C-alpha positions as CSV (number, residue, x, y, z in Angstrom):
1,M,-32.9,25.1,2.4
2,S,-30.8,22.1,1.6
3,S,-28.3,20.7,4.1
4,P,-24.6,21.8,3.7
5,R,-22.6,19.1,2.1
6,I,-19.8,17.4,4.0
7,T,-16.7,16.4,2.2
8,V,-15.0,13.3,3.7
9,D,-11.3,12.9,3.1
10,P,-10.5,9.2,2.2
11,R,-7.5,9.2,4.5
12,S,-9.7,10.3,7.4
13,L,-12.2,7.7,6.5
14,R,-9.7,4.9,6.7
15,R,-8.2,6.3,9.9
16,A,-11.7,6.4,11.5
17,Y,-12.2,2.8,10.5
18,A,-8.9,1.8,12.1
19,A,-9.6,3.9,15.2
20,S,-13.0,2.3,15.7
21,L,-11.7,-1.2,15.2
22,S,-8.5,-1.0,17.2
23,G,-10.0,0.8,20.2
24,T,-12.9,-1.6,20.4
25,A,-10.5,-4.6,20.0
26,L,-8.4,-3.3,22.9
27,E,-11.4,-2.9,25.2
28,Y,-12.7,-6.3,24.3
29,Y,-9.2,-7.8,24.8
30,D,-9.5,-6.5,28.4
31,F,-13.1,-7.9,28.7
32,A,-12.2,-11.3,27.1
33,A,-9.1,-11.7,29.2
34,Y,-11.2,-11.4,32.3
35,S,-13.9,-13.8,30.8
36,V,-11.3,-16.5,30.2
37,A,-9.7,-16.0,33.6
38,A,-13.1,-16.2,35.3
39,A,-13.8,-19.5,33.6
40,T,-10.5,-21.0,34.5
41,V,-8.4,-19.5,37.4
42,F,-10.3,-16.7,39.2
43,G,-12.6,-19.1,41.0
44,D,-9.7,-20.6,43.0
45,L,-7.7,-17.4,43.4
46,F,-10.4,-14.9,44.5
47,F,-13.4,-17.0,45.5
48,P,-12.0,-20.3,47.0
49,S,-14.5,-22.9,48.1
50,G,-14.7,-26.6,48.3
51,D,-16.9,-26.9,45.2
52,D,-15.3,-26.0,41.9
53,L,-18.6,-25.2,40.2
54,V,-19.6,-22.9,43.1
55,G,-16.3,-21.1,42.8
56,T,-16.7,-20.7,39.1
57,M,-20.2,-19.3,39.6
58,A,-18.8,-16.8,42.0
59,A,-16.2,-15.8,39.4
60,F,-19.0,-15.5,36.8
61,S,-20.8,-13.2,39.2
62,T,-18.0,-10.6,38.9
63,Y,-18.1,-11.3,35.1
64,A,-21.7,-10.1,35.3
65,V,-20.6,-6.9,37.2
66,G,-18.9,-5.8,34.0
67,Y,-22.2,-5.9,32.2
68,L,-24.1,-4.4,35.0
69,A,-21.7,-1.4,35.0
70,R,-22.2,-0.8,31.3
71,P,-25.4,1.2,31.6
72,V,-23.5,3.6,33.8
73,G,-21.0,4.1,31.0
74,G,-23.8,4.3,28.5
75,F,-25.5,7.0,30.5
76,V,-22.4,9.1,31.3
77,F,-20.4,8.7,28.2
78,G,-23.3,8.4,25.8
79,R,-24.6,11.8,27.0
80,L,-21.2,13.3,26.7
81,G,-20.8,11.9,23.2
82,D,-23.9,13.8,22.0
83,V,-22.8,17.0,23.8
84,I,-19.0,17.4,23.5
85,G,-18.3,15.0,20.6
86,R,-17.4,11.4,19.8
87,K,-13.6,11.7,19.7
88,K,-13.0,13.1,23.2
89,V,-15.2,10.6,24.9
90,L,-13.5,7.7,23.1
91,V,-10.2,8.8,24.5
92,Y,-11.6,8.8,28.0
93,T,-13.1,5.3,27.6
94,L,-9.9,3.8,26.2
95,L,-7.9,5.1,29.2
96,L,-10.4,3.9,31.7
97,A,-10.5,0.4,30.3
98,G,-6.7,0.1,30.0
99,I,-5.9,1.3,33.5
100,A,-8.5,-0.9,35.1
101,T,-7.2,-4.0,33.2
102,F,-3.6,-3.2,34.0
103,L,-4.4,-3.0,37.7
104,I,-6.2,-6.4,37.7
105,G,-2.8,-7.8,36.7
106,L,-1.4,-6.4,39.9
107,L,-4.1,-7.5,42.3
108,P,-3.3,-9.6,45.4
109,T,-5.3,-12.8,45.7
110,H,-7.5,-14.2,48.4
111,A,-4.5,-16.1,49.9
112,A,-2.7,-12.7,50.5
113,V,-5.4,-10.3,51.6
114,G,-8.6,-12.4,52.1
115,G,-11.9,-11.0,51.0
116,L,-10.4,-7.6,50.1
117,A,-9.1,-9.3,46.9
118,A,-12.6,-10.1,45.7
119,V,-13.7,-6.5,46.5
120,L,-10.9,-5.0,44.5
121,L,-11.5,-7.4,41.6
122,V,-15.2,-6.4,41.5
123,A,-14.3,-2.7,41.6
124,L,-11.9,-3.0,38.7
125,R,-14.4,-5.1,36.8
126,F,-17.0,-2.4,37.3
127,A,-14.6,0.2,35.8
128,Q,-14.0,-2.1,32.8
129,G,-17.8,-2.3,32.3
130,V,-18.2,1.5,32.5
131,A,-15.6,2.0,29.9
132,V,-17.0,-0.6,27.5
133,G,-20.5,0.9,28.1
134,G,-19.3,4.2,26.8
135,E,-17.1,2.8,24.1
136,W,-19.4,0.9,21.8
137,G,-21.8,3.6,20.7
138,G,-19.0,6.1,20.0
139,A,-16.8,3.5,18.1
140,V,-19.7,2.7,15.9
141,L,-20.4,6.4,15.1
142,L,-16.7,7.1,14.6
143,S,-16.6,4.9,11.5
144,S,-20.2,5.1,10.3
145,E,-20.4,8.9,10.5
146,Y,-17.4,9.2,8.3
147,G,-18.6,6.7,5.8
148,D,-21.4,6.7,3.2
149,P,-24.7,6.2,5.1
150,R,-25.9,4.0,2.2
151,R,-23.1,1.6,3.3
152,R,-23.7,2.0,7.0
153,G,-23.8,-1.8,7.6
154,F,-20.2,-2.1,6.3
155,W,-18.7,1.0,7.9
156,A,-20.4,0.4,11.3
157,S,-19.0,-3.1,11.4
158,A,-15.6,-1.8,12.2
159,A,-16.6,-1.7,15.9
160,Q,-18.1,-5.1,15.5
161,I,-14.8,-6.6,14.5
162,G,-13.3,-5.5,17.8
163,P,-14.9,-8.2,20.0
164,P,-13.7,-11.2,18.0
165,A,-10.3,-9.5,17.5
166,G,-10.0,-8.8,21.2
167,T,-11.3,-12.3,22.1
168,L,-8.8,-13.9,19.7
169,L,-5.9,-11.9,21.1
170,A,-6.9,-12.5,24.7
171,N,-7.5,-16.2,24.2
172,G,-4.2,-16.5,22.2
173,V,-2.2,-14.8,24.9
174,L,-3.7,-16.8,27.7
175,A,-3.4,-20.1,25.8
176,L,0.2,-19.3,25.0
177,L,1.0,-18.5,28.6
178,S,-0.7,-21.7,29.9
179,G,1.0,-23.7,27.2
180,V,4.5,-22.6,27.9
181,M,4.2,-22.6,31.7
182,A,3.6,-25.3,34.2
183,E,0.0,-25.3,35.7
184,D,1.2,-24.1,39.1
185,T,3.2,-21.3,37.5
186,F,0.3,-20.1,35.3
187,T,-2.1,-20.2,38.2
188,S,0.4,-18.4,40.5
189,W,1.4,-15.5,38.3
190,G,1.4,-16.3,34.6
191,W,-2.2,-15.2,34.1
192,R,-1.2,-11.7,35.2
193,V,0.9,-11.1,32.1
194,A,-2.2,-11.0,29.8
195,F,-3.6,-8.1,31.9
196,L,-0.3,-6.2,32.2
197,L,0.0,-6.2,28.4
198,S,-3.0,-3.9,28.2
199,A,-0.6,-0.9,28.9
200,V,1.1,-1.5,25.6
201,L,-2.2,-1.8,23.7
202,V,-3.5,1.5,25.3
203,V,-0.6,3.5,24.0
204,F,-1.2,2.2,20.5
205,G,-4.9,2.9,20.7
206,L,-4.4,6.4,21.9
207,W,-1.9,7.1,19.2
208,I,-4.5,6.3,16.6
209,R,-7.4,8.1,18.2
210,L,-5.6,11.3,19.1
211,R,-4.7,11.9,15.4
212,L,-8.3,11.7,14.3
213,E,-10.7,14.7,13.9
214,E,-14.3,14.8,15.1
215,T,-16.8,13.1,12.8
216,P,-18.4,15.2,10.0
217,V,-21.9,14.5,11.2
218,F,-21.2,15.8,14.7
219,K,-19.4,18.8,13.3
220,Q,-22.5,19.6,11.3
221,I,-24.8,19.2,14.4
222,A,-22.5,21.5,16.4
223,D,-22.3,24.1,13.6
224,R,-26.1,24.2,13.5
225,N,-26.2,24.5,17.4
226,E,-28.4,21.3,17.5
227,R,-26.6,19.5,20.3
228,P,-29.1,18.2,22.9
229,S,-29.0,19.6,26.4
230,A,-30.6,16.6,28.0
231,P,-30.1,13.7,25.5
232,V,-31.1,10.9,27.9
233,S,-34.4,12.5,28.7
234,E,-35.0,13.1,25.0
235,V,-34.3,9.5,24.1
236,V,-36.6,8.1,26.8
237,G,-39.3,10.7,26.1
238,Q,-39.2,10.9,22.3
239,E,-37.5,7.7,20.9
240,R,-38.8,5.1,23.4
241,R,-39.8,2.6,20.7
242,A,-36.3,2.8,19.2
243,L,-34.7,2.2,22.6
244,F,-36.8,-0.9,23.2
245,A,-36.0,-2.2,19.8
246,G,-32.3,-1.6,20.2
247,I,-32.3,-3.4,23.6
248,L,-34.2,-6.5,22.5
249,V,-32.3,-7.1,19.2
250,R,-29.1,-7.5,21.3
251,V,-30.4,-10.1,23.8
252,C,-30.1,-13.3,21.8
253,P,-26.6,-12.5,20.3
254,D,-25.3,-11.6,23.7
255,V,-26.4,-14.9,25.3
256,L,-25.3,-16.8,22.2
257,Y,-21.8,-15.3,22.5
258,S,-21.5,-15.8,26.2
259,L,-22.7,-19.4,26.0
260,F,-20.2,-20.4,23.3
261,T,-17.1,-18.4,24.3
262,V,-17.4,-18.2,28.1
263,F,-19.6,-20.9,29.6
264,T,-18.5,-23.7,27.1
265,L,-15.0,-23.4,28.5
266,T,-16.3,-24.4,31.9
267,Y,-18.7,-27.0,30.5
268,I,-16.1,-29.0,28.6
269,T,-13.6,-29.1,31.5
270,K,-16.2,-30.0,34.2
271,E,-18.5,-32.2,32.2
272,L,-16.4,-33.7,29.4
273,D,-13.0,-33.8,31.0
274,M,-11.5,-31.9,28.1
275,S,-8.6,-29.4,28.6
276,R,-8.9,-25.6,29.0
277,S,-6.5,-25.2,26.0
278,Q,-8.8,-27.2,23.7
279,G,-11.7,-24.9,24.5
280,S,-9.5,-21.8,24.1
281,T,-8.2,-23.0,20.8
282,A,-11.7,-23.7,19.4
283,V,-12.8,-20.1,20.4
284,M,-9.7,-18.7,18.8
285,I,-10.4,-20.4,15.5
286,G,-14.0,-19.3,15.6
287,S,-13.0,-15.7,16.4
288,A,-10.5,-15.7,13.5
289,C,-13.3,-16.6,11.2
290,Q,-15.4,-13.7,12.5
291,L,-12.7,-11.2,11.6
292,L,-13.7,-11.6,8.0
293,L,-17.4,-12.5,8.5
294,M,-18.3,-9.4,10.5
295,P,-17.7,-6.8,7.7
296,A,-19.0,-9.3,5.1
297,F,-22.4,-9.7,6.8
298,G,-22.4,-5.9,7.6
299,A,-22.0,-5.3,3.8
300,L,-24.6,-7.9,3.0
301,S,-27.1,-6.1,5.2
302,D,-26.6,-3.0,3.0
303,R,-27.8,-5.0,0.0
304,M,-30.8,-6.8,1.5
305,N,-33.3,-6.0,4.3
306,R,-31.2,-5.7,7.5
307,R,-34.0,-6.9,9.7
308,K,-34.7,-10.0,7.6
309,L,-31.0,-11.0,7.6
310,Y,-31.0,-10.5,11.4
311,L,-34.1,-12.7,11.7
312,Y,-32.4,-15.6,9.8
313,G,-29.5,-15.4,12.2
314,T,-31.8,-15.4,15.3
315,I,-33.6,-18.5,14.1
316,A,-30.3,-20.3,13.5
317,A,-29.1,-19.3,17.0
318,A,-32.2,-20.8,18.6
319,I,-31.6,-24.1,16.8
320,W,-27.8,-24.6,17.1
321,P,-27.5,-25.6,20.8
322,F,-29.7,-28.6,20.2
323,L,-27.2,-29.8,17.6
324,F,-24.0,-28.6,19.3
325,F,-24.2,-30.3,22.7
326,P,-25.0,-33.9,21.4
327,M,-22.2,-33.4,18.8
328,I,-19.5,-32.7,21.5
329,G,-20.8,-35.3,24.0
330,G,-18.1,-37.8,23.0
331,G,-15.3,-35.3,23.8
332,S,-14.0,-34.9,20.2
333,F,-11.8,-31.9,19.8
334,L,-12.5,-31.6,16.1
335,L,-16.3,-31.6,16.7
336,L,-15.8,-29.0,19.4
337,V,-14.0,-26.7,17.0
338,L,-16.6,-27.3,14.3
339,G,-19.4,-26.6,16.8
340,I,-18.0,-23.3,18.1
341,V,-17.0,-22.1,14.7
342,V,-20.6,-22.6,13.5
343,A,-21.9,-20.8,16.6
344,L,-19.6,-17.9,15.9
345,V,-20.6,-17.8,12.3
346,I,-24.2,-17.5,13.4
347,H,-23.2,-14.8,15.8
348,A,-21.4,-12.9,12.9
349,V,-24.7,-13.0,10.9
350,L,-26.2,-11.1,13.9
351,Y,-23.3,-9.0,15.1
352,G,-22.0,-7.8,11.7
353,P,-25.2,-5.8,10.9
354,Q,-26.1,-5.1,14.5
355,A,-24.3,-1.7,14.9
356,A,-26.1,-0.3,11.9
357,L,-29.4,-1.7,12.9
358,I,-29.3,-0.2,16.3
359,T,-27.8,3.2,15.5
360,E,-30.2,3.9,12.6
361,Q,-33.1,3.6,15.0
362,F,-32.1,7.0,16.5
363,S,-31.9,10.5,15.1
364,P,-28.3,11.7,14.5
365,R,-28.3,14.2,17.3
366,L,-29.3,11.5,19.9
367,R,-27.5,8.6,18.3
368,Y,-24.6,8.3,20.8
369,T,-26.9,8.3,23.8
370,G,-29.6,6.1,22.3
371,S,-27.2,3.5,20.9
372,S,-25.2,3.4,24.1
373,L,-28.3,3.0,26.3
374,A,-29.7,0.2,24.1
375,Y,-26.3,-1.6,24.0
376,T,-25.7,-1.4,27.7
377,L,-29.2,-2.1,29.0
378,A,-29.4,-5.2,26.7
379,G,-26.2,-6.5,28.4
380,V,-28.0,-6.4,31.8
381,I,-30.7,-8.8,30.7
382,G,-28.6,-10.7,28.1
383,G,-24.9,-11.0,28.4
384,A,-24.5,-10.2,32.1
385,P,-26.4,-13.1,33.7
386,A,-25.8,-15.6,30.9
387,P,-22.8,-17.5,32.2
388,L,-24.2,-17.5,35.7
389,I,-27.7,-18.6,34.5
390,C,-26.1,-21.4,32.4
391,A,-24.0,-22.6,35.3
392,A,-27.1,-22.6,37.6
393,L,-29.3,-24.3,35.0
394,L,-26.7,-27.0,34.5
395,L,-26.4,-27.5,38.3
396,W,-30.1,-27.7,38.8
397,F,-31.2,-29.8,35.8
398,D,-27.9,-31.7,35.2
399,S,-28.6,-31.6,31.4
400,W,-27.6,-29.5,28.5
401,W,-31.1,-29.3,26.9
402,I,-32.2,-26.6,29.3
403,L,-29.4,-24.4,27.9
404,G,-31.0,-24.7,24.5
405,V,-34.4,-23.7,25.9
406,Y,-32.8,-20.7,27.5
407,L,-31.4,-19.5,24.2
408,V,-34.7,-20.1,22.5
409,L,-36.4,-17.7,25.0
410,T,-33.8,-15.0,24.2
411,A,-34.4,-15.5,20.5
412,I,-38.1,-14.8,21.0
413,L,-37.2,-11.5,22.8
414,T,-34.9,-10.5,19.9
415,G,-37.7,-11.4,17.4
416,I,-40.0,-8.9,19.3
417,G,-37.2,-6.3,19.0
418,L,-37.0,-6.8,15.2
419,W,-40.8,-6.3,15.0
420,L,-40.5,-3.0,16.9
421,A,-37.5,-1.9,14.8
422,R,-37.8,0.2,11.6
423,D,-36.1,0.1,8.3
424,P,-33.7,3.0,7.6
425,A,-34.6,3.9,4.0
426,V,-36.0,7.4,4.6
427,E,-33.3,8.5,7.1
428,T,-30.6,7.1,4.9
429,E,-31.8,9.1,1.9
430,E,-32.0,12.3,3.9
431,E,-28.5,11.8,5.5
432,A,-27.0,10.8,2.2
433,A,-27.9,14.2,0.8
434,A,-25.7,15.8,3.4
435,V,-22.7,13.6,3.2
436,T,-20.5,13.2,0.1
437,E,-19.5,9.7,-0.6
438,A,-15.8,9.2,0.0
439,V,-13.6,8.9,-3.1
440,T,-11.6,5.7,-2.7
441,T,-9.2,6.1,-5.6
């Protein structure tokens, strides 16, 4: 018996794309605001020491906490997303991220309450990570399960636009604040404004998500009574290869992104005597380019083999540090901008198709859980320790070349993931039979 056909209203499709993009952008605004603050002011405010680099490493340790918390979010919210639905879970994750970020803006510093300040910061960073861990898988499905599965690369890229959009907004707000304020004022309280603004963004995100219906694919699964009772166990027991593939393909892009948007801000200020605003400006320009490149490369992956495109990006990622660091050695701002833009273009080659590549590894009834676990567990070995490892390697070897070697090793892991991954042709054909392509006229 053939599958019931699902008719997708074009307005709902556009609304789902907007909900996926805006919600993810908000949560990555929260994450990026912390990342920039960790690289610039949190070391002195929450982890004071006599050595600037040691203080920065301590701040990056709490940066890693956000990644380490993601598997908790993937486990809890991923399971709920396959059991109770995508929409409800995405409302919960949005609220959790927004409240945690707002409270960071109210935290007392070490000078006021001593070590308690660092404890509170770590706790709120953990809450941010839990929220992001549950957000990504659902945001990807929100747009891709409304859209034509034959164009999954494009529709799933809505969630991928969120990180550069959030990074652009966070860097822009913090750069503006540091530019219009005296250094002492910004360090004292100006940085807090960027975190308090999350309250406004949460209200906007909720307005969009609460107006959206559940995805057609999940409705069909629920109507057939095919919702899993133990999705985590099923993924680990039945779709283990897909899980390993999904984890490994994320490692290199995560490290690449952390290296060029987080650690580079520290590198140029400590090693090249360049200003914080120069680094933030370069990241903003690169992130702005990604806003268009993410959906473009997502769409390109619908027209060519997705794994092959991903492999090209991985090779480019492994090569670029060996060109980037000598290029910026003279302290040129223009070369810094060029270098970071190229790095983020390479990241877009990987990140644009990534959502589709990971989600299509799993069966639809386990897709939220499987995608969330792959995404979050990859962060533990990729993005979480990356800034800390980079800082430690620079401290121990006192040379940039070891950073390039580190990225090459992560590229090898991602190559193994691509070898384990499968192409989606069969599943796409089967799912396409159950979903009517949206009419765009």
